[in-house]
Structures are given as structure tokens and as C-alpha cells.
C-alpha positions as CSV (number, residue, x, y, z in Angstrom):
1,M,0.0,0.1,0.0
2,A,3.0,2.2,0.5
3,D,3.7,1.4,-2.7
4,L,0.9,2.5,-4.7
5,L,0.4,6.1,-1.8
6,S,3.9,6.8,-3.3
7,A,2.9,6.4,-6.6
8,L,-0.3,8.6,-6.0
9,A,1.7,11.6,-4.5
10,D,4.8,11.5,-7.4
11,A,1.5,11.8,-9.7
12,R,0.3,14.6,-8.6
13,A,3.6,16.5,-8.2
14,A,3.7,15.6,-12.0
15,L,0.1,16.9,-12.5
16,L,0.6,19.9,-10.7
17,G,3.3,20.8,-12.4
18,I,1.4,20.9,-15.5
19,P,1.8,25.0,-16.8
20,N,-1.4,27.1,-16.1
21,A,-3.2,23.6,-14.7
22,P,-6.3,23.3,-13.6
23,P,-6.9,22.0,-9.8
24,V,-5.5,18.4,-8.9
25,L,-7.8,16.6,-7.0
26,L,-7.7,13.3,-5.0
27,P,-10.8,11.4,-4.2
28,G,-12.8,12.7,-0.8
29,D,-11.2,16.5,-2.1
30,E,-14.1,19.3,-1.9
31,D,-15.1,20.4,-5.9
32,P,-14.0,23.5,-6.8
33,D,-16.3,24.5,-8.9
34,T,-14.2,25.8,-11.7
35,P,-14.7,24.2,-15.3
36,E,-11.7,22.5,-15.6
37,V,-10.4,19.7,-13.1
38,I,-8.0,16.9,-13.0
39,V,-9.2,14.1,-10.8
40,L,-6.4,11.4,-9.7
41,D,-7.3,8.4,-8.4
42,W,-5.9,4.8,-8.1
43,V,-7.5,2.1,-10.2
44,S,-5.9,-1.3,-8.7
45,N,-2.9,-3.2,-7.4
46,T,-3.8,-6.8,-8.7
47,G,-3.2,-6.2,-12.4
48,L,-5.0,-6.8,-15.0
49,P,-3.6,-10.0,-17.6
50,Q,-5.3,-7.7,-20.8
51,Y,-2.5,-4.8,-20.1
52,G,0.5,-6.7,-19.1
53,G,-0.1,-6.2,-15.9
54,T,1.5,-8.1,-12.7
55,P,0.3,-8.5,-9.1
56,T,2.5,-5.7,-8.0
57,S,1.7,-2.6,-10.8
58,K,0.5,0.2,-9.9
59,R,-2.1,1.9,-11.8
60,V,-3.6,5.4,-11.6
61,Q,-6.6,7.0,-13.6
62,V,-6.5,10.9,-14.3
63,T,-10.0,12.2,-15.4
64,A,-9.1,15.7,-17.2
65,Y,-12.4,17.5,-17.1
66,A,-13.4,20.9,-19.1
67,A,-16.3,23.0,-21.1
68,T,-15.2,21.3,-24.2
69,L,-14.4,18.1,-25.4
70,A,-11.5,20.0,-27.3
71,R,-10.0,21.6,-24.2
72,A,-10.6,17.8,-21.9
73,L,-8.6,16.6,-24.7
74,E,-5.5,18.9,-24.7
75,L,-5.8,18.6,-20.8
76,S,-5.7,14.6,-21.0
77,E,-2.7,15.1,-23.2
78,Q,-0.7,17.3,-21.2
79,A,-1.6,15.0,-18.0
80,R,-0.3,11.8,-20.3
81,T,2.9,13.7,-21.4
82,A,3.7,14.8,-17.5
83,M,2.9,11.5,-16.1
84,R,5.3,9.3,-18.7
85,E,7.7,12.2,-17.7
86,A,7.2,11.4,-13.7
87,G,7.9,7.5,-15.3
88,F,4.4,6.4,-15.2
89,G,3.6,3.9,-18.9
90,F,0.6,4.9,-20.4
91,L,-2.3,2.3,-20.5
92,A,-5.3,3.7,-22.0
93,S,-8.1,6.5,-22.3
94,R,-11.8,6.7,-22.6
95,P,-14.3,9.1,-22.3
96,A,-15.6,10.5,-19.4
97,P,-18.9,8.3,-17.7
98,D,-20.1,11.5,-16.6
99,P,-23.7,13.0,-17.2
100,D,-22.5,16.2,-16.1
101,A,-19.5,17.0,-17.2
102,I,-17.1,16.8,-20.7
103,G,-13.7,14.2,-19.7
104,V,-11.7,12.1,-20.7
105,I,-10.1,9.2,-18.5
106,S,-6.2,8.2,-19.0
107,E,-4.7,5.2,-17.0
108,H,-1.6,5.0,-15.9
109,R,1.4,2.0,-14.7
110,R,4.3,2.5,-13.2
């Protein structure tokens, strides 16, 4: 669990380093009520064969929300770059299933 918490801390630091980044939230953080936000959460440390995972894989999920799809995709790309520079590999991305917001989810593994 300590490794996973370390991975989350490193990921958050990387995301906070994005120039002009919106707020970076963790589960349980208060919603800042801004049109843009990045949400960071852990996915699992159980490893999934379809991603080539192992039981010790540290997987995190980054969701970029914005007022437009173009901006959400731009934020997601900036987050992907920051995560790669912090040593996280990109796994996959998909639209966020949130009916009240426009977002893109990306999964990363270290």
C-alpha cells in the first residue's frame, strides 16, 4: 500500500507541474466549482492480464474535465506527457462516463 500511496503522490506532483494546470483533486477532495479540473485516483494494484499487469503494478487513473471536448483532450494530453516524464506508462484512454461533465479518462501504470 505504501508503494501505491507513493505512486499517487508522485503522479499528483507531476500533474501539479503542468503549466496553467487546473486544480488536481484526489477522491474526497472538495469540488472547487471550476470549469476545469483533473481528478487523480488509484485503479488497482492487482494487475490485469489485458494490460500485461502483474500483482505489483501500480495503476492510476487521471480524468481531465473541461467545458469543451477539445479542451478536455488537450488537458488529457498534457497530463499524459507529465505522467510519462514522472515514470508512468500510458495504458489506455476513454471518454469519462459522467452525464454532467465533459471528460477524458486515462490510465497509467508504474
